[in-house]
N, CA and C atoms as an extended XYZ file, in Angstrom:
543
Properties=species:S:1:pos:R:3:atomname:S:1:resname:S:1:resid:I:1 pbc="F F F"
N       -11.978        4.404        0.867 N   UNK     1
C       -12.328        3.661       -0.326 CA  UNK     1
C       -11.657        2.299       -0.257 C   UNK     1
N       -12.416        1.261       -0.429 N   UNK     2
C       -11.868       -0.085       -0.418 CA  UNK     2
C       -12.235       -0.777       -1.713 C   UNK     2
N       -11.719       -1.989       -1.862 N   UNK     3
C       -12.044       -2.775       -3.038 CA  UNK     3
C       -11.018       -2.608       -4.134 C   UNK     3
N       -11.382       -3.115       -5.330 N   UNK     4
C       -10.469       -3.119       -6.464 CA  UNK     4
C       -10.103       -1.697       -6.866 C   UNK     4
N        -8.824       -1.455       -7.069 N   UNK     5
C        -8.355       -0.150       -7.471 CA  UNK     5
C        -8.100        0.809       -6.321 C   UNK     5
N        -8.485        0.441       -5.120 N   UNK     6
C        -8.247        1.303       -3.961 CA  UNK     6
C        -6.766        1.301       -3.621 C   UNK     6
N        -6.283        2.442       -3.175 N   UNK     7
C        -4.887        2.524       -2.756 CA  UNK     7
C        -4.701        1.655       -1.510 C   UNK     7
N        -3.592        0.928       -1.440 N   UNK     8
C        -3.364        0.109       -0.242 CA  UNK     8
C        -3.157        1.001        0.988 C   UNK     8
N        -3.587        0.499        2.114 N   UNK     9
C        -3.399        1.237        3.358 CA  UNK     9
C        -2.031        0.909        3.933 C   UNK     9
N        -1.573        1.776        4.814 N   UNK    10
C        -0.303        1.584        5.523 CA  UNK    10
C        -0.617        1.473        7.002 C   UNK    10
N         0.103        0.566        7.680 N   UNK    11
C        -0.102        0.358        9.111 CA  UNK    11
C         1.257        0.286        9.774 C   UNK    11
N         1.536        1.274       10.617 N   UNK    12
C         2.828        1.423       11.270 CA  UNK    12
C         2.639        1.235       12.768 C   UNK    12
N         3.486        0.399       13.361 N   UNK    13
C         3.498        0.234       14.812 CA  UNK    13
C         4.813        0.809       15.319 C   UNK    13
N         4.724        1.837       16.154 N   UNK    14
C         5.905        2.398       16.800 CA  UNK    14
C         6.057        1.630       18.104 C   UNK    14
N         7.146        0.879       18.217 N   UNK    15
C         7.334       -0.062       19.314 CA  UNK    15
C         8.555        0.268       20.163 C   UNK    15
N         8.596       -0.331       21.350 N   UNK    16
C         9.718       -0.184       22.256 CA  UNK    16
C         9.227       -0.295       23.689 C   UNK    16
N        10.153       -0.269       24.593 N   UNK    17
C         9.799       -0.368       26.007 CA  UNK    17
C         9.101        0.905       26.455 C   UNK    17
N         8.433        0.829       27.586 N   UNK    18
C         7.770        1.988       28.161 CA  UNK    18
C         8.794        3.099       28.382 C   UNK    18
N         8.435        4.301       27.997 N   UNK    19
C         9.323        5.442       28.178 CA  UNK    19
C        10.211        5.736       26.981 C   UNK    19
N        10.148        4.899       25.933 N   UNK    20
C        11.004        5.105       24.762 CA  UNK    20
C        10.529        6.260       23.887 C   UNK    20
N         9.280        6.677       24.043 N   UNK    21
C         8.753        7.777       23.246 CA  UNK    21
C         7.780        7.333       22.167 C   UNK    21
N         7.210        6.142       22.318 N   UNK    22
C         6.314        5.592       21.293 CA  UNK    22
C         5.144        6.524       20.974 C   UNK    22
N         4.464        6.986       22.003 N   UNK    23
C         3.278        7.811       21.792 CA  UNK    23
C         3.651        9.135       21.124 C   UNK    23
N         4.695        9.767       21.598 N   UNK    24
C         5.131       11.046       21.031 CA  UNK    24
C         5.471       10.893       19.554 C   UNK    24
N         6.224        9.848       19.231 N   UNK    25
C         6.642        9.639       17.840 CA  UNK    25
C         5.446        9.247       16.974 C   UNK    25
N         4.595        8.352       17.469 N   UNK    26
C         3.424        7.942       16.689 CA  UNK    26
C         2.490        9.125       16.434 C   UNK    26
N         2.284        9.967       17.447 N   UNK    27
C         1.466       11.171       17.256 CA  UNK    27
C         2.098       12.099       16.222 C   UNK    27
N         3.408       12.222       16.246 N   UNK    28
C         4.108       13.050       15.267 CA  UNK    28
C         3.961       12.505       13.854 C   UNK    28
N         4.040       11.198       13.713 N   UNK    29
C         3.842       10.582       12.397 CA  UNK    29
C         2.412       10.834       11.921 C   UNK    29
N         1.448       10.658       12.822 N   UNK    30
C         0.047       10.892       12.467 CA  UNK    30
C        -0.175       12.339       12.027 C   UNK    30
N         0.384       13.269       12.780 N   UNK    31
C         0.209       14.684       12.464 CA  UNK    31
C         0.814       15.039       11.112 C   UNK    31
N         1.948       14.422       10.792 N   UNK    32
C         2.639       14.764        9.552 CA  UNK    32
C         2.159       14.030        8.322 C   UNK    32
N         1.386       12.962        8.512 N   UNK    33
C         1.007       12.137        7.367 CA  UNK    33
C        -0.486       11.933        7.200 C   UNK    33
N        -1.249       12.149        8.256 N   UNK    34
C        -2.680       11.901        8.196 CA  UNK    34
C        -3.069       10.486        8.591 C   UNK    34
N        -2.108        9.652        8.974 N   UNK    35
C        -2.456        8.321        9.457 CA  UNK    35
C        -3.293        8.455       10.726 C   UNK    35
N        -4.216        7.534       10.922 N   UNK    36
C        -5.071        7.546       12.106 CA  UNK    36
C        -4.297        6.946       13.276 C   UNK    36
N        -4.208        7.688       14.368 N   UNK    37
C        -3.425        7.297       15.536 CA  UNK    37
C        -4.265        6.504       16.536 C   UNK    37
N        -3.615        5.523       17.160 N   UNK    38
C        -4.202        4.859       18.328 CA  UNK    38
C        -3.091        4.564       19.326 C   UNK    38
N        -3.436        4.677       20.593 N   UNK    39
C        -2.546        4.357       21.704 CA  UNK    39
C        -2.938        2.975       22.216 C   UNK    39
N        -2.048        2.002       22.071 N   UNK    40
C        -2.354        0.623       22.476 CA  UNK    40
C        -2.726        0.529       23.948 C   UNK    40
N        -2.134        1.365       24.782 N   UNK    41
C        -2.446        1.331       26.212 CA  UNK    41
C        -3.934        1.542       26.477 C   UNK    41
N        -4.603        2.293       25.602 N   UNK    42
C        -6.024        2.571       25.794 CA  UNK    42
C        -6.902        1.345       25.519 C   UNK    42
N        -6.323        0.298       24.932 N   UNK    43
C        -7.058       -0.926       24.637 CA  UNK    43
C        -6.936       -1.954       25.768 C   UNK    43
N        -6.066       -1.684       26.752 N   UNK    44
C        -5.908       -2.624       27.870 CA  UNK    44
C        -7.188       -2.713       28.683 C   UNK    44
N        -7.585       -3.914       29.067 N   UNK    45
C        -8.725       -4.033       29.972 CA  UNK    45
C        -8.329       -3.516       31.361 C   UNK    45
N        -9.320       -3.154       32.178 N   UNK    46
C        -9.024       -2.611       33.514 CA  UNK    46
C        -8.126       -3.528       34.358 C   UNK    46
N        -8.261       -4.837       34.228 N   UNK    47
C        -7.434       -5.754       35.029 CA  UNK    47
C        -5.952       -5.602       34.680 C   UNK    47
N        -5.639       -5.416       33.405 N   UNK    48
C        -4.238       -5.215       33.009 CA  UNK    48
C        -3.695       -3.910       33.583 C   UNK    48
N        -4.494       -2.852       33.486 N   UNK    49
C        -4.066       -1.548       34.005 CA  UNK    49
C        -3.819       -1.649       35.509 C   UNK    49
N        -4.709       -2.320       36.220 N   UNK    50
C        -4.556       -2.467       37.675 CA  UNK    50
C        -3.269       -3.218       38.007 C   UNK    50
N        -2.964       -4.261       37.251 N   UNK    51
C        -1.721       -5.007       37.489 CA  UNK    51
C        -0.504       -4.104       37.306 C   UNK    51
N        -0.489       -3.351       36.202 N   UNK    52
C         0.667       -2.494       35.934 CA  UNK    52
C         0.780       -1.384       36.969 C   UNK    52
N        -0.347       -0.795       37.358 N   UNK    53
C        -0.312        0.242       38.409 CA  UNK    53
C         0.297       -0.310       39.699 C   UNK    53
N         0.036       -1.584       39.960 N   UNK    54
C         0.548       -2.236       41.173 CA  UNK    54
C         1.998       -2.690       41.008 C   UNK    54
N         2.581       -2.425       39.835 N   UNK    55
C         3.969       -2.806       39.603 CA  UNK    55
C         4.150       -4.263       39.213 C   UNK    55
N         3.062       -4.918       38.783 N   UNK    56
C         3.123       -6.330       38.390 CA  UNK    56
C         3.179       -6.407       36.867 C   UNK    56
N         4.246       -6.984       36.311 N   UNK    57
C         4.339       -7.093       34.855 CA  UNK    57
C         3.232       -7.995       34.295 C   UNK    57
N         2.801       -7.691       33.087 N   UNK    58
C         1.811       -8.541       32.418 CA  UNK    58
C         2.491       -9.803       31.903 C   UNK    58
N         1.753      -10.917       31.945 N   UNK    59
C         2.257      -12.148       31.348 CA  UNK    59
C         1.609      -12.314       29.968 C   UNK    59
N         2.033      -13.329       29.231 N   UNK    60
C         1.528      -13.513       27.877 CA  UNK    60
C         0.027      -13.768       27.859 C   UNK    60
N        -0.496      -14.426       28.877 N   UNK    61
C        -1.938      -14.668       28.944 CA  UNK    61
C        -2.734      -13.389       29.015 C   UNK    61
N        -2.194      -12.386       29.693 N   UNK    62
C        -2.864      -11.083       29.784 CA  UNK    62
C        -2.670      -10.262       28.515 C   UNK    62
N        -1.551      -10.474       27.841 N   UNK    63
C        -1.253       -9.676       26.652 CA  UNK    63
C        -1.962      -10.166       25.390 C   UNK    63
N        -2.150      -11.474       25.225 N   UNK    64
C        -2.642      -12.003       23.955 CA  UNK    64
C        -4.004      -11.444       23.544 C   UNK    64
N        -5.016      -11.414       24.412 N   UNK    65
C        -6.308      -10.835       23.983 CA  UNK    65
C        -6.170       -9.361       23.592 C   UNK    65
N        -5.331       -8.648       24.300 N   UNK    66
C        -5.065       -7.235       24.007 CA  UNK    66
C        -4.428       -7.093       22.625 C   UNK    66
N        -3.424       -7.906       22.328 N   UNK    67
C        -2.760       -7.845       21.024 CA  UNK    67
C        -3.722       -8.214       19.898 C   UNK    67
N        -4.569       -9.201       20.136 N   UNK    68
C        -5.563       -9.586       19.123 CA  UNK    68
C        -6.546       -8.451       18.860 C   UNK    68
N        -6.928       -7.743       19.906 N   UNK    69
C        -7.825       -6.604       19.727 CA  UNK    69
C        -7.154       -5.509       18.900 C   UNK    69
N        -5.866       -5.268       19.145 N   UNK    70
C        -5.132       -4.268       18.375 CA  UNK    70
C        -5.034       -4.668       16.903 C   UNK    70
N        -4.744       -5.937       16.642 N   UNK    71
C        -4.679       -6.433       15.266 CA  UNK    71
C        -6.038       -6.270       14.591 C   UNK    71
N        -7.093       -6.561       15.329 N   UNK    72
C        -8.441       -6.395       14.793 CA  UNK    72
C        -8.770       -4.952       14.484 C   UNK    72
N        -8.321       -4.049       15.347 N   UNK    73
C        -8.548       -2.616       15.119 CA  UNK    73
C        -7.867       -2.175       13.827 C   UNK    73
N        -6.609       -2.594       13.621 N   UNK    74
C        -5.902       -2.232       12.391 CA  UNK    74
C        -6.588       -2.847       11.172 C   UNK    74
N        -7.014       -4.114       11.276 N   UNK    75
C        -7.690       -4.778       10.159 CA  UNK    75
C        -8.993       -4.066        9.805 C   UNK    75
N        -9.728       -3.630       10.820 N   UNK    76
C       -10.982       -2.912       10.566 CA  UNK    76
C       -10.723       -1.590        9.862 C   UNK    76
N        -9.658       -0.882       10.264 N   UNK    77
C        -9.319        0.375        9.590 CA  UNK    77
C        -8.889        0.085        8.148 C   UNK    77
N        -8.121       -0.987        7.933 N   UNK    78
C        -7.696       -1.346        6.579 CA  UNK    78
C        -8.918       -1.612        5.698 C   UNK    78
N        -9.913       -2.303        6.244 N   UNK    79
C       -11.132       -2.600        5.492 CA  UNK    79
C       -11.886       -1.319        5.129 C   UNK    79
N       -11.708       -0.289        5.933 N   UNK    80
C       -12.329        1.021        5.678 CA  UNK    80
C       -11.488        1.877        4.734 C   UNK    80
N       -10.274        1.397        4.380 N   UNK    81
C        -9.375        2.172        3.533 CA  UNK    81
C        -8.598        3.223        4.291 C   UNK    81
N        -8.449        3.039        5.612 N   UNK    82
C        -7.783        4.015        6.475 CA  UNK    82
C        -6.442        3.468        6.953 C   UNK    82
N        -5.395        4.243        6.770 N   UNK    83
C        -4.062        3.883        7.246 CA  UNK    83
C        -3.913        4.280        8.709 C   UNK    83
N        -3.063        3.561        9.440 N   UNK    84
C        -2.960        3.781       10.889 CA  UNK    84
C        -1.516        3.858       11.359 C   UNK    84
N        -1.361        4.454       12.534 N   UNK    85
C        -0.112        4.406       13.280 CA  UNK    85
C        -0.485        4.115       14.725 C   UNK    85
N         0.156        3.102       15.275 N   UNK    86
C        -0.169        2.590       16.598 CA  UNK    86
C         1.064        2.663       17.486 C   UNK    86
N         0.909        3.231       18.682 N   UNK    87
C         1.971        3.212       19.686 CA  UNK    87
C         1.742        1.965       20.532 C   UNK    87
N         2.671        1.003       20.437 N   UNK    88
C         2.495       -0.291       21.118 CA  UNK    88
C         3.864       -0.884       21.435 C   UNK    88
N         4.027       -1.414       22.634 N   UNK    89
C         5.321       -1.957       23.034 CA  UNK    89
C         5.812       -3.063       22.108 C   UNK    89
N         4.967       -4.040       21.753 N   UNK    90
C         5.329       -5.113       20.817 CA  UNK    90
C         6.701       -5.710       21.147 C   UNK    90
N         6.916       -6.052       22.403 N   UNK    91
C         8.250       -6.412       22.883 CA  UNK    91
C         8.793       -7.746       22.363 C   UNK    91
N         7.921       -8.693       22.110 N   UNK    92
C         8.384      -10.010       21.648 CA  UNK    92
C         7.973      -10.239       20.207 C   UNK    92
N         8.747      -11.097       19.545 N   UNK    93
C         8.414      -11.423       18.164 CA  UNK    93
C         7.003      -12.000       18.081 C   UNK    93
N         6.628      -12.853       19.013 N   UNK    94
C         5.282      -13.441       18.963 CA  UNK    94
C         4.216      -12.354       19.058 C   UNK    94
N         4.486      -11.279       19.805 N   UNK    95
C         3.540      -10.172       19.897 CA  UNK    95
C         3.446       -9.453       18.547 C   UNK    95
N         4.604       -9.226       17.924 N   UNK    96
C         4.620       -8.577       16.607 CA  UNK    96
C         3.928       -9.462       15.577 C   UNK    96
N         4.141      -10.769       15.687 N   UNK    97
C         3.476      -11.690       14.763 CA  UNK    97
C         1.959      -11.641       14.932 C   UNK    97
N         1.476      -11.510       16.168 N   UNK    98
C         0.036      -11.377       16.400 CA  UNK    98
C        -0.485      -10.098       15.752 C   UNK    98
N         0.241       -9.004       15.887 N   UNK    99
C        -0.167       -7.746       15.266 CA  UNK    99
C        -0.171       -7.861       13.744 C   UNK    99
N         0.753       -8.641       13.201 N   UNK   100
C         0.827       -8.833       11.743 CA  UNK   100
C        -0.372       -9.619       11.208 C   UNK   100
N        -1.128      -10.253       12.080 N   UNK   101
C        -2.302      -11.016       11.650 CA  UNK   101
C        -3.514      -10.125       11.392 C   UNK   101
N        -3.381       -8.833       11.632 N   UNK   102
C        -4.486       -7.898       11.419 CA  UNK   102
C        -4.593       -7.457        9.974 C   UNK   102
N        -4.050       -6.296        9.628 N   UNK   103
C        -4.162       -5.784        8.265 CA  UNK   103
C        -3.232       -6.556        7.316 C   UNK   103
N        -3.358       -6.309        6.012 N   UNK   104
C        -2.516       -7.043        5.054 CA  UNK   104
C        -1.014       -6.921        5.305 C   UNK   104
N        -0.571       -5.761        5.795 N   UNK   105
C         0.848       -5.633        6.145 CA  UNK   105
C         1.002       -4.621        7.271 C   UNK   105
N         2.022       -4.851        8.091 N   UNK   106
C         2.323       -3.976        9.224 CA  UNK   106
C         3.810       -3.661        9.176 C   UNK   106
N         4.139       -2.395        9.345 N   UNK   107
C         5.527       -1.955        9.406 CA  UNK   107
C         5.822       -1.539       10.839 C   UNK   107
N         7.027       -1.859       11.312 N   UNK   108
C         7.400       -1.549       12.686 CA  UNK   108
C         8.552       -0.555       12.720 C   UNK   108
N         8.465        0.376       13.669 N   UNK   109
C         9.554        1.307       13.980 CA  UNK   109
C         9.911        1.043       15.433 C   UNK   109
N        11.119        0.539       15.670 N   UNK   110
C        11.556        0.219       17.030 CA  UNK   110
C        12.387        1.371       17.576 C   UNK   110
N        11.882        1.997       18.633 N   UNK   111
C        12.630        3.046       19.332 CA  UNK   111
C        13.497        2.353       20.364 C   UNK   111
N        14.787        2.337       20.103 N   UNK   112
C        15.728        1.558       20.901 CA  UNK   112
C        16.815        2.477       21.442 C   UNK   112
N        17.361        2.107       22.577 N   UNK   113
C        18.437        2.912       23.135 CA  UNK   113
C        18.794        2.472       24.535 C   UNK   113
N        19.595        3.275       25.170 N   UNK   114
C        20.104        2.909       26.485 CA  UNK   114
C        19.015        2.980       27.546 C   UNK   114
N        19.105        2.071       28.492 N   UNK   115
C        18.160        2.045       29.604 CA  UNK   115
C        18.218        3.344       30.394 C   UNK   115
N        19.387        3.947       30.483 N   UNK   116
C        19.527        5.183       31.255 CA  UNK   116
C        18.734        6.329       30.625 C   UNK   116
N        18.823        6.479       29.305 N   UNK   117
C        18.063        7.531       28.620 CA  UNK   117
C        16.573        7.303       28.835 C   UNK   117
N        16.125        6.074       28.704 N   UNK   118
C        14.709        5.753       28.860 CA  UNK   118
C        14.260        5.972       30.310 C   UNK   118
N        15.086        5.572       31.264 N   UNK   119
C        14.762        5.758       32.678 CA  UNK   119
C        14.599        7.245       32.999 C   UNK   119
N        15.466        8.078       32.449 N   UNK   120
C        15.368        9.521       32.663 CA  UNK   120
C        14.064       10.072       32.105 C   UNK   120
N        13.666        9.590       30.928 N   UNK   121
C        12.409       10.046       30.327 CA  UNK   121
C        11.221        9.623       31.172 C   UNK   121
N        11.260        8.394       31.680 N   UNK   122
C        10.158        7.898       32.503 CA  UNK   122
C        10.025        8.731       33.775 C   UNK   122
N        11.144        9.145       34.347 N   UNK   123
C        11.129        9.916       35.586 CA  UNK   123
C        10.491       11.292       35.377 C   UNK   123
N        10.563       11.808       34.139 N   UNK   124
C        10.034       13.146       33.854 CA  UNK   124
C         8.552       13.151       33.507 C   UNK   124
N         7.990       12.007       33.136 N   UNK   125
C         6.587       12.040       32.713 CA  UNK   125
C         5.663       11.882       33.913 C   UNK   125
N         4.511       12.496       33.792 N   UNK   126
C         3.551       12.476       34.904 CA  UNK   126
C         2.254       11.827       34.453 C   UNK   126
N         1.588       11.158       35.377 N   UNK   127
C         0.257       10.646       35.117 CA  UNK   127
C         0.183        9.345       34.361 C   UNK   127
N         1.279        8.670       34.140 N   UNK   128
C         1.248        7.399       33.419 CA  UNK   128
C         1.206        6.253       34.415 C   UNK   128
N         0.415        5.227       34.123 N   UNK   129
C         0.263        4.134       35.089 CA  UNK   129
C         1.428        3.150       35.099 C   UNK   129
N         2.314        3.223       34.119 N   UNK   130
C         3.454        2.303       34.084 CA  UNK   130
C         4.586        2.891       34.915 C   UNK   130
N         4.856        2.308       36.083 N   UNK   131
C         5.926        2.854       36.916 CA  UNK   131
C         7.309        2.546       36.342 C   UNK   131
N         8.255        3.431       36.624 N   UNK   132
C         9.624        3.230       36.156 CA  UNK   132
C        10.202        1.920       36.676 C   UNK   132
N         9.657        1.414       37.774 N   UNK   133
C        10.159        0.151       38.337 CA  UNK   133
C         9.938       -1.036       37.400 C   UNK   133
N         9.024       -0.905       36.435 N   UNK   134
C         8.779       -2.010       35.495 CA  UNK   134
C         9.673       -1.951       34.261 C   UNK   134
N        10.508       -0.915       34.155 N   UNK   135
C        11.395       -0.817       32.991 CA  UNK   135
C        12.282       -2.045       32.874 C   UNK   135
N        12.846       -2.510       33.975 N   UNK   136
C        13.747       -3.664       33.913 CA  UNK   136
C        13.021       -4.905       33.395 C   UNK   136
N        11.771       -5.100       33.807 N   UNK   137
C        11.032       -6.270       33.313 CA  UNK   137
C        10.743       -6.119       31.821 C   UNK   137
N        10.498       -4.904       31.370 N   UNK   138
C        10.271       -4.692       29.937 CA  UNK   138
C        11.550       -4.962       29.146 C   UNK   138
N        12.678       -4.490       29.654 N   UNK   139
C        13.946       -4.747       28.974 CA  UNK   139
C        14.260       -6.240       28.931 C   UNK   139
N        13.909       -6.956       30.002 N   UNK   140
C        14.133       -8.409       30.030 CA  UNK   140
C        13.205       -9.129       29.056 C   UNK   140
N        12.008       -8.597       28.850 N   UNK   141
C        11.033       -9.202       27.940 CA  UNK   141
C        11.367       -8.910       26.477 C   UNK   141
N        11.972       -7.767       26.218 N   UNK   142
C        12.245       -7.330       24.851 CA  UNK   142
C        13.052       -8.359       24.065 C   UNK   142
N        12.495       -8.768       22.937 N   UNK   143
C        13.220       -9.573       21.948 CA  UNK   143
C        13.489       -8.639       20.784 C   UNK   143
N        14.740       -8.287       20.631 N   UNK   144
C        15.084       -7.359       19.556 CA  UNK   144
C        14.678       -7.966       18.216 C   UNK   144
N        14.146       -7.139       17.332 N   UNK   145
C        13.703       -7.651       16.038 CA  UNK   145
C        14.836       -8.338       15.272 C   UNK   145
N        14.480       -9.437       14.642 N   UNK   146
C        15.426      -10.175       13.808 CA  UNK   146
C        15.472       -9.541       12.414 C   UNK   146
N        16.577       -9.739       11.686 N   UNK   147
C        16.692       -9.139       10.345 CA  UNK   147
C        15.538       -9.512        9.412 C   UNK   147
N        14.992      -10.712        9.537 N   UNK   148
C        13.901      -11.109        8.644 CA  UNK   148
C        12.584      -10.393        8.946 C   UNK   148
N        12.531       -9.653       10.056 N   UNK   149
C        11.319       -8.909       10.388 CA  UNK   149
C        11.270       -7.547        9.688 C   UNK   149
N        12.376       -7.095        9.153 N   UNK   150
C        12.426       -5.821        8.435 CA  UNK   150
C        11.848       -4.677        9.265 C   UNK   150
N        12.416       -4.473       10.442 N   UNK   151
C        11.974       -3.434       11.374 CA  UNK   151
C        12.945       -2.253       11.304 C   UNK   151
N        12.402       -1.060       11.200 N   UNK   152
C        13.211        0.153       11.219 CA  UNK   152
C        13.570        0.449       12.673 C   UNK   152
N        14.866        0.501       12.975 N   UNK   153
C        15.331        0.767       14.338 CA  UNK   153
C        15.876        2.191       14.393 C   UNK   153
N        15.375        2.969       15.355 N   UNK   154
C        15.821        4.342       15.545 CA  UNK   154
C        16.306        4.518       16.976 C   UNK   154
N        17.302        5.380       17.167 N   UNK   155
C        17.936        5.607       18.466 CA  UNK   155
C        17.152        6.619       19.291 C   UNK   155
N        16.696        6.199       20.469 N   UNK   156
C        15.902        7.084       21.332 CA  UNK   156
C        16.674        8.309       21.797 C   UNK   156
N        17.957        8.337       21.605 N   UNK   157
C        18.728        9.514       21.997 CA  UNK   157
C        18.434       10.708       21.082 C   UNK   157
N        17.858       10.461       19.905 N   UNK   158
C        17.477       11.546       19.004 CA  UNK   158
C        16.302       12.312       19.608 C   UNK   158
N        16.114       13.531       19.188 N   UNK   159
C        14.963       14.301       19.648 CA  UNK   159
C        13.692       13.690       19.054 C   UNK   159
N        12.552       13.931       19.691 N   UNK   160
C        11.300       13.424       19.115 CA  UNK   160
C        11.079       13.888       17.673 C   UNK   160
N        11.360       15.151       17.377 N   UNK   161
C        11.186       15.647       16.008 CA  UNK   161
C        12.079       14.914       15.024 C   UNK   161
N        13.315       14.633       15.436 N   UNK   162
C        14.232       13.898       14.560 CA  UNK   162
C        13.766       12.460       14.361 C   UNK   162
N        13.208       11.852       15.405 N   UNK   163
C        12.687       10.487       15.287 CA  UNK   163
C        11.506       10.448       14.316 C   UNK   163
N        10.600       11.407       14.445 N   UNK   164
C         9.438       11.466       13.549 CA  UNK   164
C         9.902       11.651       12.111 C   UNK   164
N        10.793       12.611       11.899 N   UNK   165
C        11.280       12.889       10.545 CA  UNK   165
C        11.962       11.662        9.951 C   UNK   165
N        12.783       10.976       10.743 N   UNK   166
C        13.478        9.786       10.247 CA  UNK   166
C        12.489        8.676        9.904 C   UNK   166
N        11.490        8.478       10.746 N   UNK   167
C        10.497        7.430       10.483 CA  UNK   167
C         9.718        7.738        9.206 C   UNK   167
N         9.240        8.963        9.066 N   UNK   168
C         8.466        9.345        7.882 CA  UNK   168
C         9.312        9.184        6.625 C   UNK   168
N        10.534        9.661        6.670 N   UNK   169
C        11.424        9.600        5.509 CA  UNK   169
C        11.772        8.155        5.151 C   UNK   169
N        12.201        7.387        6.149 N   UNK   170
C        12.694        6.033        5.864 CA  UNK   170
C        11.579        5.043        5.542 C   UNK   170
N        10.356        5.329        5.982 N   UNK   171
C         9.223        4.479        5.606 CA  UNK   171
C         8.575        4.932        4.297 C   UNK   171
N         9.012        6.083        3.796 N   UNK   172
C         8.442        6.597        2.555 CA  UNK   172
C         7.012        7.081        2.723 C   UNK   172
N         6.708        7.581        3.904 N   UNK   173
C         5.379        8.131        4.163 CA  UNK   173
C         5.361        9.577        3.700 C   UNK   173
N         4.182       10.084        3.410 N   UNK   174
C         4.086       11.482        3.026 CA  UNK   174
C         2.742       12.026        3.470 C   UNK   174
N         2.604       13.325        3.388 N   UNK   175
C         1.346       13.989        3.764 CA  UNK   175
C         0.212       13.394        2.945 C   UNK   175
N        -0.888       13.086        3.634 N   UNK   176
C        -2.068       12.596        2.947 CA  UNK   176
C        -1.952       11.163        2.452 C   UNK   176
N        -1.128       10.352        3.117 N   UNK   177
C        -0.912        8.967        2.687 CA  UNK   177
C        -2.156        8.105        2.855 C   UNK   177
N        -3.074        8.556        3.651 N   UNK   178
C        -4.226        7.718        3.985 CA  UNK   178
C        -5.532        8.243        3.402 C   UNK   178
N        -6.368        7.316        3.033 N   UNK   179
C        -7.743        7.686        2.697 CA  UNK   179
C        -8.477        7.863        4.013 C   UNK   179
N        -9.383        8.767        4.099 N   UNK   180
C       -10.082        9.007        5.362 CA  UNK   180
C       -11.496        8.459        5.342 C   UNK   180
N       -11.749        7.497        4.541 N   UNK   181
C       -13.043        6.827        4.558 CA  UNK   181
C       -13.919        7.396        3.546 C   UNK   181
């Protein structure tokens, strides 16, 4: 339901470097609240995926069209009256600002922690095109959120269930928060 009197939608981006647990946490938030989930990696064009598979980090020129598409996806869901949760690295402030240009408001949950914990997680996952060798480039690219961005920061050392529970609680999300069209 959209228009006058419609409940506002919520749009949450679970962010962090590859291997931080973005997808797991975003899926958990979606399952517990009814927000519509999307994996930002699935929006990458084939050329971006090929670069990452080859161990070549993406530059801003490759990322900007992808980020604009993600912002557009969230805006389209907002227009439909559907709340969303997106797993997306959003490593730089400019990337987060591009995402903020989509729906009326975007909330960020930054999964942050030690490189060693993240490296261990990356080593255990199978079938992902982002090699652990790119973790260092992601950490170098990461611009930690500034206080004026109002980003919820959670420690990746917590279990996935604890991260989901903390995000839902601290963002004030609840079961059935979203209209489903």
